[in-house]
N, C-alpha and C positions, 0 to 999 in steps of 0.2 A: 710593830708585829713583825715578826719572824719572817726570813726569806719561805720557809717550810711552809707557812701557811697563805703564804700569797701564791704559790703554785699552784693548788687547785682550781682559785680563783682566773689564774691567766690561761689554763687549759680549757674551762668553760668558755674562757672569752673568744682565742683562739677557734673553737669548735664551733662558735656562732656565727662567726666571721668566715669562715669557710660554708655551713650551712645557705648562709644570708648569699653569698659569692654563688652557689651552685644554684641555686632556685631559678635563675632564667634560663639554664640548659636545660633542667629537667621541662621546663614549659616548653621548648621548641618542640616543634614537628620533627617526628622519626623522621629518618633518611627514607626510610620506604614510603613513607605518605610524600614526602618532596617528588620522588621520583613517580609514583603513582600519578599525581596528582599532574606533573609533566609530560608526563605519557598520553594522559586524557586531552589536554591545550594544546600540547604541541610535539606530536607523535613524531614528524619527521625531525626533528633538534634530537628528541630523546630516543632514535633506533641507534642501535648499537651496529657496527662495519666490520665485518670482516678485516685484514690487514691487507689480503691481499687487497679488497676494493682501494683502502688507503693506498697506493702504490701503485693503481693505474689497470688492476687485474692484467698483468701480463700475459698472454698466451703460451705454451710451455709445449716443446716438443719433445719427447723422450726417445733415446737412441745408445742404447746399450748393447753388449756383446756380454751372454751369460751363457757359460760353457760348464760342463762338468767333466769329472774321469771315469764317472759311471757310465756314458753315453756318446757317439759322437753327434746326435744331436742338438741342436740351440734348445735356450729354455728363456722364458719368457715369465718366470714367477716375480721376480724383483720389477721389472719394468710394471709390471700390474699392479702392484701394491704401491709403488712409487706412483701411479696415474691417478689411484685412488685417493691414495694421502694427498697429492695437491688439488684433486678437485674437490675433495673435503675440506679445505685449506682456504675454496674459494679461487683457486685459478682456475684458468682454462685451459684444458690439453689439447691437442690438436696432432691427428694423424699424419697430415702432409709437413712434411718438412721445410715448404717455403716459409720465409720470412716470419717466423715464431720470434715472439720476443726473450723466450728463454730458450735454451737447447741444455738438455741434461745428457751429459753423455760418458763414455768411460767402458771399465769390464768388471766384469765379477766371475772367479773363477770360483765352482765349489770342488774340494777335496776330500776324501776319506779321511778323517781324525781318529777312528780307532772303527773297531768291529765287532769289540765283545766288551763285556763289564758295565754294560747299559742295560741288561736285564731283557736279551734280544734284541733291541734296538741298536741301529747303526749309526753313528757319531759322524755326521760332515760339518765342514768348516767353509765358508765362503768368503773371499778373499775381494775384496773392495777397493777400485781405484774409480771414482766419479767426481764429478764436477760440475759447474753449472755457468753456462757463458750467458752474456747479453746479445742480441744483437747485430753487435760489433765483433763478436768474437772473445770482447772480455772475461777473463776467468771471475767471478764473484761470490763464489761456494764450492766447498768441495769436502767430500768424505772418503775417507781412506780408514780401513779399518777389516776386521776380521770378525764374522757372526758365525756361531754353529747353528744345527736342528739336527732332529732324533727324524729316524723312518726304520719302518720295517724292513727296509729294501734300499739299495743304496740310490737309485732314481727318487724313492719318497724322500730319504736322508737330504739327496743336494737340494731338490724343490723347496724342502724343510726350510734347508739354509739359506737359498736363493730368499725365500721367501721377507724370513726375519730378516736377511740383509737391506733389502727393499724398504721393510718398513723404518729400521734403523738410519739407514741413509736419508731416508727423508725429513725424521727429525732435525739434521746437521743441516742441509741441504736448503730447506725451506725457510730454517731458521738464518741463515745466512743469510740469502735473496733478500728477506726483510729486512731485516739490517743492513744491508747492502742500500737499499732504495731509501730508506727510512733517513741514513746518513744523508742524502742529498737534496731531500724534497719534503721532509714532515719536521713542522717545528712542533713542539709541545710547548702550550700557551696556557698560564694560566692567569687568571684574572680576578681581583678582589673587589669585593663591594659593591658586588651585582644583588641585590637585596633583596629582589622579589623574582619570580618567574617571568614576570614582564618583563621589566631590565634585564635578564638573561636574553629574552628572546630576539629583544632589541638589539642587543649587541650583538648576537647570534647573524641576526639578517644584515647589520653593516659590516661585519666581519667577511662573508660571503661575497658581499657586494663589492671587494677592494680588487682592483685590476687584477694585480697578480697572484691571489686567492686562486688557486682551483675548485677546492671545495674543505669543508669544515667538519670535525666530528667533537661532540661533546663525550668526553668522556667520564665527569664527574661532577656534581653539585651538589653540596653542603647545606644549601641555603645563604649563601654570602660568595664563596666562591667556586669557583667554575675551572673545569680542566679541561683543554680544547687538544686536539691535532690537528693541525692545519696545513693542508696542501700548498705548497708554492713555487713556482715555478722557475725563479733561481733567487740565490743571494742569503738562504738561508734566516737565519733570526733575524740579520741585521737588514737585508730588507722588507722586512716583514714589519720591522720597527719603524722602518722611516714611513710606511705605509699606514700604521695606525696613528701615527704622530700628526701625517696628513689629514686622515679621517674624523678622528677624536679632537685632536688638537691639546687644547690644555687641559682637557676635559679627562683625560689619562695620563699617568705617570708610570714610566715605562723603565724595566732593568733587563739586562739580558747576563744572565749565569754563563749562557755558554753558547759557541757556534748556533747551536740549534735548539735554545731552550729562550722561551721567555717569559717575562712576571712583568704584569700590569697592575696598578691600579688605577679604578675608577675614582675621582676627586669628590667626595661630597659636598653637596652647597647646604 
């Protein structure tokens, strides 16, 4: 038989194999169904948590000098926007300056950039030099940049620029703060071979009971593999790996890809 006559049969065989191999995946419960069932059975485990919760809800005190060449008065537009952004992200803002977990400080100066060419609006530019400090005075996040704003009067334009600067600065400051604290206390843990919601919940309960684990949050579960964020007191992934081995023994095989990441597989029996 010529090779060209074998080719259609070969293609048909390959397609048949692909279809056969794909059938188990088609029959698997959908991702939304798994999460829906999980929320009904174990609502605490399937609860979504903010990044602020994961790093301990540090309190925030905001102390920013906001000035403009349009007025001798102080402005508070940027501070208000920063306070709103931090609150929306789950942080606790405080008006008293005594013993905050975090302090946002620095200065923002709004200056006229142009008074024509904007259809009657005045263009102002807010120059920012802001930073976030922890309770020991260590710099952990910062924002330096310029943000524009428009208004019909100089004061309105300055206020708009300062408010825009507050919103833009918040993104950088919050992102830097979360990254800083995560790098010190949050381990990303991926677990393989948790075949049922019951097995997943049993693992979750044992994980939270480990001495050095402060809390754990389920991020994702696809029916066999689970992804957690785990808050540890110290030692990062290395300390958590040792604790997991003490708790699960040979039932768990562990790999550490990085200083704050762990992979582990439940050994099937």
